[in-house]
FIPA-733335 format. One record per residue: x, y, z of N, C-alpha, C in turn; residue in one letter. Coordinates in steps of 0.2 Angstrom, whole numbers, plus 5000, padded with zeros to 4 digits. Example, Ala and Ser with C-alpha at 12.3 -4.5 7.8 and 13.67 -1.06 7.14 Angstrom:
<rs>
506649725039506249785039506649845039A 506449895035506849955036506450005039S 
</rs>
This chain:
<rs>
508949055078508849115081508349165078M 508549175071508049215067507349185067Q 507349115067506649085066506249105073F 506549095079506249115085506049185085H 506449225083506249305083505649315079I 505649285073505149285068504449265071R 504549205074503949175078503649225083R 504149255087503949295092503549365090L 503849385084503549455082502949445078L 502949385074502349375069501849325071I 502149275075501749215077501749155073G 501449105075501549035071501149045065K 501249005060500849005054500148975055P 499749005051499048975052498848935046L 498448885047498248835042497648865038H 497648845032497148875027496448865030N 496248815034495648805037495448855042D 495948895045495848945050495649015047E 495549015040495349075037494749105040L 494249055040493549075043493549115050E 494049085054494149115061494449185060R 494649205055494949275054494449325053E 493849305051493249345050493049385056Q 492749445055492649485061491949495062L 491749505069491049525071490949595070P 490349625070490249695068490649745073K 490649725080490949775085491749775084W 492049725081492749725080492849755073K 492449745068492549765062492549845062A 492049875066492049945067492649975069L 493049945073493649975076494249965071S 494249915067494749905062494649935055I 494049935053493949965046493650045047F 493450065053493250135053493650175057S 494250155059494650195063494950255059S 495050255053495250305048494650365048D 494050335046493550385046493350425053A 493350375058493150405064493650455067L 494350435066494850475069494950545065S 494650545059494850605055494450665058S 494050655063493750715067494350755070V 494850725072495450755075495750805071A 495750805064496050845060495650875055Y 495050845053494650875048494350945049G 493950945055493751015056494251065057P 494851045060495451095061495651115054E 495651075049495851095042495451145039Q 494751145041494351195038494451265042I 494551265048494751325052495451355050M 495951315049496551335047496551365040L 496151345035496151375028495751435029T 495251445033494851505033495251555037L 495551545042495851585047496551605044V 496951555041497651565039497651615033G 497151625029497151665023496851735025A 496451745030496151805031496051835038S 496351795043496251815050495551795052G 495151845054494551825057493951835052M 494151865046493651885041493151825039L 493451765038493051715035492851665040L 492951675047492851625052492151595052Y 491651645050490951625050490751575045G 491151565040491051515035491151445037Y 491351435043491451365045490751325046M 490251365048489651325048489351305042V 489251345036489051315030489451255027P 490151265028490651215025490551155029V 490451155036490351095040489751055038A 489151095037488551065035488551035029L 488951065024488951035017489350975017A 489850965021490250905022489750855025I 489350875030488950825034488450795029F 488150835025487650815020487950765015I 488550785012488950745008489150675011L 489250675017489450615021488750565020L 488150595021487550555021487450525014G 487650565009487550535002488050485000M 488650495002489150445001489050375005V 488850385011488650325015488150285012T 487550315010487050275006487250245000L 487750274996488050244990488450184992S 488850184997489250134998488950075002Y 488350085005487950035007487649995001V 487450024995487249994989487849954986Q 488449984987489049944984489149884988V 489149884994489249824999488749774997A 488049794996487549744995487649714988R 487849754983487949724976488549684975A 489049694979489749664978489949624985N 489549574987489749544993490449504993P 490749494987491349464986491949514987E 491849574989492349624990492649664984G 493049704985493349744980493149814979G 492549824982492249894983492249934976G 492449994976492350034970492750004963A 493249974965493649934959493249884956Y 492949834960492549784957491949804954A 491549854957490949874954491049914948V 491649954947491749984941491949934936A 492349884937492549834932491949794929K 491449784934490949744932490449784928K 490349844929489849884926490049934921N 490649964921490950014917491549994912L 491849934914492449914910493049924914G 493649904910494249894913494549964914V 494550014910494850084911494650114917M 493950124918493750154924493950124930P 493950054930494150014936494950024937S 495350034932496050054933496150124936L 495650174934495750234937495550234944V 495050194946494850184953495450154957V 495850104954496350074957496950114958A 497150164954497650214955497450264960G 496850284960496550334965496550304972A 496350244972496250214979496950204982I 497450174977498150164979498450224982F 498350284979498650344981498250364988A 497650354988497250374994497450335000D 497550274999497750235005498450245008Y 498850255003499550275005499550335009V 499150385007499050455010498750445017L 498250395017497950385023498350365029T 498850315027499350295032499750345034A 500050385029500450445031500150495035A 499550515033499250575036499050545043V 498750485044498550465051499150465056S 499750435053500250435058500550505059V 500550545054500750615056500350645061S 499650645060499150675064499250645071A 499350575072499450545079500050575082G 500650585078501250615081501050685084T 500750725079500550795081500150795088D 499650745089499250745095499750735101A 500150695101500650675107501150735108I 501350765102501850825103501450875107V 500750885105500350935108500350925116S 500350865118500350845125501050845128A 501550825125502250825127502650865122F 502750925123503150975119503850955118P 504050915123504850895123504950855117V 504450825114504550785108504550825101L 504450885102504450935096505150925092Y 505150925086505750915082505950845080G 505550795083505750725082505150685078H 504750725075504050695073504250645067E 504650655063504750605057505050545060V 505550545065505750485068505250445071S 504850485075504250445078503750415073I 503650455067503250425062503450365059D 504150365057504450305054504450245059I 504550255065504550205070503850175071F 503350215071502650185072502450145066V 502650165060502550135054502850065053L 503550065054503850005053503849955059L 503849975065503849935071503249915074V 502749965074502049955077501549925071V 501449965066500849955062501049895057L 501649895055501749835050501749765054M 502149765060502149705063501449685066L 501049725068500449705071499949675065I 500049705059499649685053499849625051N 500549605051500849545049500549485053M 500349505059500049445063499349425062R 499049455057498349435055497849475057G 497249475053496749525054496349515061V 496249455063495849445069496349465075S 496949445075497349465081497549545081E 497649575075497749645074497149685077S 496549655076495949685078495849695085A 496149645089496249645096496649705099D 497149725095497549785097497149845096F 496649845091496349915090495649925093F 495349875096494749875099494749925105V 495149915110495149965116495350035114L 495850045110496050115109495450155105P 495150115100494650145096494050165100T 493750125104493250135109493350185114Y 494050185117494250235122494250305119A 494450305112494450375109493650395108F 493250345105492550365104492250395111L 492350355116492050375123492350445125F 492950465124493250525125492950585121G 492950575115492650625110491950635111I 491550585112490850595113490650625120I 491050615125491050655131491150725130C 491750735126491950805125491350845121L 491050815116490550845112489950855117V 489750805121489150815125489250875130I 489850865134489950915139490050985136V 490350995130490551055127489851085125G 489451045122488851075119488351095125V 488351055130487951065136488151135139Y 488751145140489051205143488851265138D 488851255131488751315127487951335127A 487551285128486851295129486551325135F 486851295141486551305147487051355152F 487551375150487951425154487951495151F 488151545154488051615152488451635146T 488951595145489451615139489051615133Q 489151665129488751665122488851605118E 488351575115488351505112488851515106M 488751555102489251565096489451645097I 490051655099490351725099490151765093P 489951825093489851875088490351875083T 491051875085491551885081491651815077V 491451765079491551695076490951695070S 490451725071489851725066489951775061A 490451815061490451865056490751835050Q 490551865044490751835037490951895033K 491451885029491651935024491151925018Q 490951975015490451975010490751925004P 490351885001490551834996490751864990L 491451854988491651874981492051814978D 492351824973492751764969493251744974W 493651784977494251774981493951734987A 493451754990493151724996492951654994V 492551654989492251594987492851534986L 493351554983493951514982494151484988F 494251524993494551505000494051465003L 493351475003492851435006492851365003V 492851364996492951304993493551264994L 494051294995494751264997494651235005R 494351275009494151245016493751185015A 493251185011492751125010493251065008F 493651085003494051025000494550995006A 494851035010495251015015494850975020N 494251005022493750975027493550905024G 493450895018493250825015493750775017C 494350785020494750735022494450695028S 493950725031493550685036493150625033S 493150625027492750575024493150515021M 493750525021494150465019494150405023T 494050345021493950285025493250265025G 492750305022492050285022492050225017V 492450215012492350165007492650095010E 493050095015493450045017493049975019A 492449985022492049935023491749895017I 491549935012491249905006491749865002A 492349885003492949845000493149785003G 492849775009493149715014492549675016S 492049675012491449635015491649565016V 492049525012492149455014492549445021P 492749495024493149495030492649495036M 491949505035491449505040491249435041F 490949425047490649355049489949355045K 489749295043489149285040488549305044A 488049335041487949355034488349425033P 488949415029489449465028489149535025S 488749525020488449595017488049635022A 487649595025487149625030487549655036R 488049625038488449645044488849705042N 489149705035489549765033489049825032A 488449815030487949875029487849905036V 487749865041487549885048488149925050A 488749895049489349935052489449995048T 489350005042489350065038488950115041T 488250095043487850145046488050175053Y 488350125057488650145063489150195063W 489650175058490250215057490050285055M 489550295050489350355047488950395053A 488550365057488250405062488650435067G 489150395069489650415074490050475071L 490350465065490750515062490350575061L 489750575059489350635058489250675064G 489050635070488950665076489550705079F 490150665078490750695081491050755077M 490950745070491150805066490750865067F 490150865067489750925068489850955075L 489950905080490050925087490650965088G 491250935085491850975086491851035082I 491551035076491551095072491151155075S 490651135079490251185083490651215088F 491051165092491451185098492051225096L 492351215090492851255088492651325087I 492051335084491751405083491551435089I 491251395094490951425100491551445104H 492151405105492651425109493151475105Y 493051485099493451535095494151505094H 494251445093494951415092495251445086I 495951455088496351485082496951445082M 497351455076497951415075498451425081P 498751375083499351385088499851335087A 500451355086501051315085501151265090S 501251195088501351145092500751125096G 500151145095499551135098498951125094N 498651065093498151055088497451095091T 497051095086496351125088495951085093A 496051015092495750975097496050975104L 496650985104496950995111496751055114A 496651115110496451175113495751165115Q 495351135112494651125113494551085120L 494951025120494850985127495051035133V 495651075132495851115137495351165139E 494951195134494451245136493851205140N 493651145138493051115141493251085147V 493851045148493951005154494551035158F 494951085155495551105158496151055156G 496751075158497351035157497450985162R 497050935163497050885169497050815166G 496850765170496850695168496450685162A 495850715161495450705155495750735149V 496150785149496550815144497050765141F 497450735146497950685144497650625141Y 497050605144496650545142496450555135Y 496150605133495950615126496550625121I 497050665123497650665119497950605117Q 498050565123498350495122497950445117I 497250445119496850405115496750425108T 496850495107496850525100497450505096T 498050505100498650485097498650415095M 498350365099498350295098497850285092L 497250315092496750295087497050325080V 497350385080497650415074498150365071L 498650345075499050295073498750235070Y 498250205074497950145072497450155066L 497250225064496850235059497250215052A 497850225052498250195046498050125045A 497750095050497650015049497050005044N 496650065043496150055038496450045031T 497050085030497450065024497750005024A 497949975029498249915030497849855029Y 497149865030496649815029496349825022N 496349885020495949895013496449885007G 497049915007497449915001497749845000L 498049805004498249745003497749695000P 497149705002496549664999496449684992V 496349744991496249774984496849754980L 497449764982497949744978497949674976M 497749624980497749554979497149544973S 496649584973496149574968496349594961I 496749654962497049684955497549634953I 497949604957498449564955498149494952A 497649474955497249414952497049434945Q 496849494943496649514937497249524932D 497849524935498549534931498749604930G 498549644934498749714934499249744939Y 499349694944499949704948500349644949M 500949644952501349584953500949524956P 501049464953500649414956500749394963R 501349404966501449394973501049434978Y 500749484975500349524980499649494981L 499449434977498849404977498949344982A 499449324985499549264989499549294996T 499249245000499249265007499949235011R 500149265016500749245020500549195025G 501049175029500949125033500449135039E 500249205040499749215045499049235041R 499049215035498449225031498249295029L 498849335030498749405028499149415021T 498949475018499349485011499949525013Y 500449485016501049515019501449555014S 501449535008501849575003501549645002N 500849645002500549715001500649755007G 500649725013500749765019501449795019I 501949755017502649785016502649845011I 502349835005502349885000502049945003L 501449945006501150005009501550035014L 501849995018502350025023502850075020T 503250045015503750075012503550135008L 502950135005502650195001502550255006A 502150235012501950285017502650315020A 503150275021503750295024504050345020A 504050335013504350375008504050445008V 503350445008502950505009503150545015L 503150515020503250555027503950585027L 504450555024505150575023505150635018I 504850625013504850685008504450745010I 503950735014503550795016503750815023F 504250785026504450795033503950795038D 503450745037502950735042502450785043G 502450835038501950895039501250875036N 500850875041500150855039499750905035I 499950965035499651015030499851005023E 500450985022500650975015500350905013H 500350855017500050795015499250805014L 498950845018498250855017498050885010I 498550925007498450955001498450894995S 498750834996498650784992498050744993L 497750754999497250705001496550714998Y 496150664998495450674997495250664989A 495750694985495550694978495450624975I 495950574977495950504975495250474977G 495150484984494550444986493850474983V 493850534982493250564979493150544971F 493750534968493750504961493350434962I 493650394966493350324967492650334969S 492450384974491750384975491250404969F 491550444965491150464959491050404954T 491650364953491550314948491150254951I 491250244958490850194961490050204960A 489850264961489150284961488850284954Q 489350304949489150304942489050224940A 489450184943489450114941488750084944S 488550104950487950084953487350104949M 487350164945486850184941486750124936V 487350104932487250054927487049994930V 487249974936487049914940486349904940H 486049964943485249964944484949964937W 485149994932484849994926484849924923Y 485449884924485449814921484949764925R 485049774932484649734936483849744936E 483649804936482949824935482549794940R 482749784947482349754952481849804955G 481649784961481149834964481449894966R 481049954964481250024966481950034963S 482150014957482750024954482850094952W 482250124950482250194948482550244954H 482250224960482450274965483250254967I 483450194967484150184969484550214963R 484450204957484850234952484850314952A 484250344954484250414955484650434961L 484650394966485050414972485850414970L 486050354967486750354965486950404960N 486450414955486650464950486750534953G 486250554958486350614961487050614965L 487150564968487850554972488450564967G 488450534962488950534957489050604954A 488450644953488550714951488850754956L 488650744963488850784968489550774969T 489750714970490550694971490950714965T 490650714959491050734953491150814954G 490650854956490750924958491350934963V 491250884968491750894973492450884971V 492550834966493250814963493450874960V 493050914956493250974952493451024957T 493051034963493251084968493951074971I 494051004973494650984976495251004971I 495150984965495650984960495851064959T 495351104958495451174957495751204963I 495451194969495751234974496351204977T 496551144976497151114979497651104973K 497551124967498051114962498751134963F 498851194965499451224966499751194972I 499351174977499551144983499751074983Y 499751044978499950974978499450924974G 498850944972498350904969498650884962A 499050924959499350914952499750844952W 500050834958500450774959500050704958A 499450714961498950654961498650644954I 498550704951498250704944498750674939I 499450684940499950644936500050574938I 499950564945500150494948499650444945F 498950464945498450414943498550384936I 498650434931498850404924499450364924P 499950384928500550344928500450274931A 500050274936499850204938499450164933M 499050194929498650154924499150134919I 499650174917500150144913500550084915F 500750094922501050034925500649974925V 499949984927499549924927499449894920F 499449934915499349904908500049864906K 500549894908501249864906501349804910A 501049794916501149734920500649684917I 500049704915499649654912499849634905R 500149674901500449654895501049604895S 501449614901501949574902501749504904H 501149494908500949434910500549394904Y 500249434900499949404894500449384889D 501049414888501549394884501849334887D 501949334893502249274897501849214896V 501149224897500749164896500749134889A 500749184884500749164877501349124876K 501949144878502549104876502649044880Q 502349034886502448974890501848924889L 501448944884500948894882501248834879Q 500948774881501248704879501048704871M 501648674868501548664860501048614859P 500448624856499948574855499848564847L 499748514845499648504838499448424836G 499648404830499548334829499848284834P 500448304837500748254841500648284848C 500548234853500448254860501148274863R 501148324868501748344871502348294872P 502048234875502548184877502848154871R 502548144865502748124859503348164856D 503148234857503648284854504248284858V 504248274865504848274869505248214868I 504948154867505248094865505648094859L 505348124854505648124847506248174846S 506348214851506948254851507548214854V 508148214850508748184852509248244852R 509248284858509648344858510348324862A 510848354860511448344864511548404869R 512048394874512048434879512848454880H 512948514880513648544881513648584887Q 514148564892514248604898514848644898V 514748704900515348754901515448764908I 516048764911516248774917516748834918V 516648894920517148944921517548924927P 518248934926518748914931519248964932V 519348984938519849034940520548994941S 520448944945521048904947520748834949S 521148774948520848714951520848714958P 520248704961520148704968519648644970T 519448634976518948584978518248604975R 518148664975517448694972517448674965V 517948684961517948664954517948584953V 518248554957518248484957517548454958Y 517148484962516448454963516048474957E 516148534955515848564949515948514943T 516548504941516748454936516448384937I 516448364943516148294944515448294942R 515048354944514348354943514248364935Y 514648404932514548414925514648354921A 515148314923515248244919514648194920K 514348204926513748164927513148174923S 513148234920512548254916512648264909I 513348264907513548264900514248234899S 514348214893515048194891515348244887D 515048304886515348354882515448414887N 515948414890516148464895516748504893V 516748564894517348604893517448664898V 518048664901518148714906518548774902A 518348834905518648894902518948944907V 519548964906519949004911520149064908N 519949124911520049194909520649214913I 521249234910521849254914522149314911C 522449354916522649424913523349414909P 523749364910524349364907524549284906D 525049274901525249204900525549174906E 525949204910526249164916525649144920E 525149174922524549154926524249094922T 524149104916523849054912524248984912G 524948994911525348934912525248894918R 525248934924525248904930524548864931K 524048894929523348864929523348804925V 523648804919523648744915524048684918R 524648704921525048654924524648624929Q 524348654934523948624939523348584936K 523048604931522548564927522748504925W 523348504922523648444919523848394924E 524048424930524248374936523648344939E 523148384939522448354941522248304936W 522248314930522048274924521248254925N 520848294924520148274925519748254919P 520148244914519948224907519348264904D 519548334905519048384903519548434899V 519248464893519648514890519648574893E 520248614894520348674897520448724891L 520048774891520148824886520448894889V 520948914887521248974891521149034886T 520949094889520749154886521149204889I 521549244886521949294889521549364889Y 521549394894521249464895521749514898S 522149544894522649594897522349654900P 521649664899521349724902521049704909Y 521149634910520849614917520149604917R 519849604911519049594911518949524911L 518349504915518249434916517549424912L 517049454913516349444911516349444903R 516649504901516549514893516849454889H 517549434890517849384886517449314887P 517249304894516849244895516249244891L 515849294891515249304888515349294880M 515849314878516049304870516149234869E 516449204873516649124872515949084872F 515549104877514949064878514449084872I 514449144870514049164864514249124858N 514949114857515249074851514949004852Q 514948974858514748904858514048894857R 513648944859512948944858512748944851V 513148984847512948994840513248934836H 513748894839514048844835513648774836S 513148774841512748714842512148714838V 511848654837511248644834510648674838H 510148704835509548734838509248694844P 509248624843508948584847509448564853E 510048584853510548564858510448614864D 510748584870510748624876511448644878Y 511448704880512048734883511948754890V 512348724894512248734902512948764904T 512848824908513448854911513448834919V 513848794921513948784928514448824932L 514248864937514648914940514848884947I 515448874948515748844954515648904959P 515448894965515348944970515348914977E 515748944982515748914988515348964993F 515048934998514648965003514948975009E 515149035012515449035018515049015024P 515349005030514948975035514549035038K 514749095039514449145042514149195036K 513549225037513249265032513749325030W 514049355035514449415034515049405031W 515349335031515949315027515849325020Q 515249325017515149335010515349395007R 515349445012515549515010516349525009F 516649465011517449465011517649435004L 517149415000517349384994517049424988H 517349424982517049454976516349414974N 515949454971515349424969515349404961Q 515949384959515949374951515449314949S 515349264953514849214951514149244951G 513949284956513349314955513249354949W 513749404948513749444942513649404936L 514049354935514049314929513449284928L 513149254933512449224933511949274930R 511949334933511449384932511549404924T 512149414922512349434915512049374910N 512149314912511949264908511149254907L 510849274913510149264913509849324909I 510149384909509949444906510149444898L 510549394896510849394890510249374884S 509749344887509149324882509449274877K 509949234879510249174875509849114878K 509849064874509549004876510148964880H 510248984886510748954890510448934897I 510648874899510448854906510948874911I 510848914916511348934921511148904927V 511648874930511548844937512248854941A 512148854948512648864952512748804956T 513348774956513548714960513848744967V 513448744972513748764979514148714982P 514748744986515148704990515148744997F 514848705002514748735008515348725013H 515648785015516248785019516048765026L 516448735030516248715037516648755042H 
</rs>
């Protein structure tokens, strides 16, 4: 039954030879890798407006224009930089790979920690924004945002992505292009109305500005920092070049240009219309929803755009689902994350990475109660750190390559690194007390974790290395004449113990059973049954008046371990019966499992095995 449900939800396993079929053409890749960047126009311009208006009422509204233009110019610079990253790194890995290759391990680990934080926030922010969009259209859902967020994460996004890249792309194509069609129509119709109808193109009250001083500058810079959330996801294509159909690098570059062009057009258009229609914050109603209502009214087009916005924002989290598991697999291959994150699942996806991302995003949504403004405060700093390191890495790359026009390319990336470095500083200062401090602490903590994992793997590899020397390993093995002692813990002679003793005697002549009993009467009864059975195995009885089981048994096993020759083996066989139904296991104590765990963690040279007896 469980097998059939799994096949229904995830699909049949894919053969290794089918991996090439999972690669994507440009038109599909645009929907799956750019949904985060493209959908950010639903909340990016709004965050600029909220920051300026929320702090000062109407006094700073006029600063939306320079802030939006600055972000647009920055988008162009970052896009050109990541085009270079995709060309220089066709094997994938994006900023992490290019930093490792050109700057060394530490900068690459900084990038890894920053992108990990950014992708988890991408999933959380996208889902939260999608829920806000649908609540704006259907206010009856107000108050249930977190429940909807968790449902979408666990039931929709995780399951779709577990089915594989190609199949998940099929889910995203229609909503993404439907959203693009709706937003492009909104911008064209809205701008046309602004220019050709009698209404003032930009109301005078919207163009007014408070004179610039230090307090105003701080708020304007904070609005810029929040608006930079529209640029998250720009790096996703450069990190996923191998997932494009051949020629993969050229297709990835073309898709990057398409994505940046669409994003820039929609971002500027929506920012302009917010100013033109003088959109203000409204509880339970997003700026985009108000904008659509002003342009088209609250009719069929309004619900079309709100529903497609909800869908694409939910699916925007898929940029993280396609970017982070791939990145974690590369980091895991380098030994800085658990090895199992580097293996593909039965549908050729990095399923362990997908599960990890889902759980991390769900925790964030619960902690911040699905509030997008609180999540946005953590957003963007990680991705701009990776932008800066990636562009600095490309400067080193061009200096080493010294190909045609390398001076111009290095200058472009150097200017980009300087600019995004300034942006990182702005974001850190203006968002510090609003949550950026958490990311600044998180990234060094992740570097510590990465190094600890790598240290563990290096230590394991060193200890597991085959002993080589004047003798071949086979000769060393044959020269050892070790003895084998088997210990069987026994509570009472039963069929389970019978099967365990039978197996123990098949692997060694030196078998001892040990019984831990709370009093002499219980011990006498167990010994009497043992002697009646007469298995020709010594039974050692240990009295434990405090009813402790594991401690006296561990003491006995330790004594036996210390008494044998260093070359000898000590095996503990634990008798254990397996109930017919899974739930019946909860009706029995877990002493066998606890004993096995204690023995494994004891760091003694003990072989631990369970002899199962299956009940019918």
